C-alpha positions as a printed Julia matrix, in Angstrom:
109×3 Matrix{Float64}:
  56.53  94.27  140.31
  58.97  92.45  142.62
  61.11  94.18  145.05
  65.04  93.78  143.61
  67.68  92.92  145.69
  70.35  95.13  144.01
  73.0   94.11  146.29
  72.41  90.29  144.82
  71.92  91.77  141.2
  74.8   93.49  141.62
  77.39  90.38  142.91
  75.65  88.36  139.99
  76.31  91.21  137.52
  79.75  91.37  138.82
  80.25  87.55  138.61
  79.4   87.42  134.87
  81.45  90.56  133.94
  84.42  88.54  135.82
  83.59  85.19  134.01
  83.11  87.23  130.55
  86.68  88.81  131.25
  88.42  86.02  132.41
  87.14  84.06  129.54
  87.74  86.64  126.5
  91.52  86.96  128.19
  92.03  82.85  127.94
  90.73  82.22  124.54
  92.21  85.56  122.7
  88.77  86.69  121.24
  88.19  89.9   119.91
  84.55  89.83  121.45
  82.69  87.69  123.62
  79.06  88.19  124.04
  76.31  87.1   126.86
  73.13  87.89  125.58
  69.49  86.89  127.73
  67.16  87.15  125.27
  63.37  88.19  125.96
  63.69  88.98  129.65
  60.93  89.84  131.52
  59.91  93.21  130.49
  60.34  91.92  127.21
  64.23  93.25  126.56
  66.89  91.69  125.2
  70.08  92.05  127.52
  73.4   91.85  125.62
  76.83  92.11  127.53
  79.92  92.38  125.25
  83.76  92.03  126.46
  86.37  93.47  123.8
  89.74  93.44  123.62
  91.05  97.0   123.42
  90.85  98.28  119.82
  89.79  94.75  118.11
  87.17  94.64  115.68
  85.89  90.9   114.66
  85.16  90.14  111.05
  81.55  89.76  111.61
  81.38  93.59  112.7
  82.97  95.06  109.17
  80.38  96.75  106.89
  79.99  95.42  103.48
  81.9   98.42  101.88
  85.15  97.89  104.47
  84.89  93.67  103.58
  84.53  94.57   99.9
  88.01  97.19  100.42
  89.6   94.6   102.32
  89.05  91.97   99.61
  90.06  94.63   96.82
  93.35  95.3    99.07
  94.54  91.6    99.39
  93.74  90.94   95.53
  95.8   93.83   94.89
  98.87  92.43   97.19
  98.27  89.36   95.87
  99.16  89.89   92.76
 102.84  91.12   93.47
 103.14  87.9    95.37
 101.3   84.53   96.14
 100.36  84.11   99.9
  98.07  81.76  101.59
  97.44  84.53  104.42
  96.01  86.55  101.09
  94.0   84.29   99.72
  92.56  82.93  103.45
  91.8   86.51  103.55
  90.0   86.6   100.34
  88.0   83.56  100.62
  86.62  84.92  104.38
  86.05  88.38  102.59
  84.1   86.62   99.88
  82.19  84.5   102.64
  81.03  87.06  104.87
  80.28  89.16  101.27
  77.89  86.15  100.26
  76.23  86.18  103.72
  75.66  90.0   103.44
  74.07  89.37  100.28
  71.85  86.85  101.6
  70.67  88.75  104.04
  69.49  91.76  101.84
  67.84  88.6   100.07
  65.92  87.54  102.21
  64.92  90.91  103.28
  63.66  91.78  100.36
  61.77  88.63  100.5
  60.21  88.89  103.47
  58.94  92.56  102.75
C-alpha cells in the first residue's frame, strides 16, 4: 500500500472545502456536493456544504412533499398566487419522481 503524504492530502482537502464553501456562498445554493465515485479501495466520497438550516427540495421525504402540496393547495383556495402554483407544480414533479423510483425498484427486484 502506498505511503500517504498527509500534509499534501490535508492541503488538497482544505482547497476543495474552501472552493466549495466559496461556491456555495456565491451561488446561494442550499447544498453543494463534491463527489468522488469508485475511489481506491472501492469507496465513494461525498463532501457537502450546506447553508445553515437549509433544506434542498430533493431532500424532502415523500410524506413531507405531500404535506407541503396540501398546505399550498389549501392556501391557494383563499387566494390565487403564482408562487403557490409554482410550489404545487414542484411538489407534483418531485412526488412523481418518488413514484417512478418506487416503480423502478419494484421492477428490478
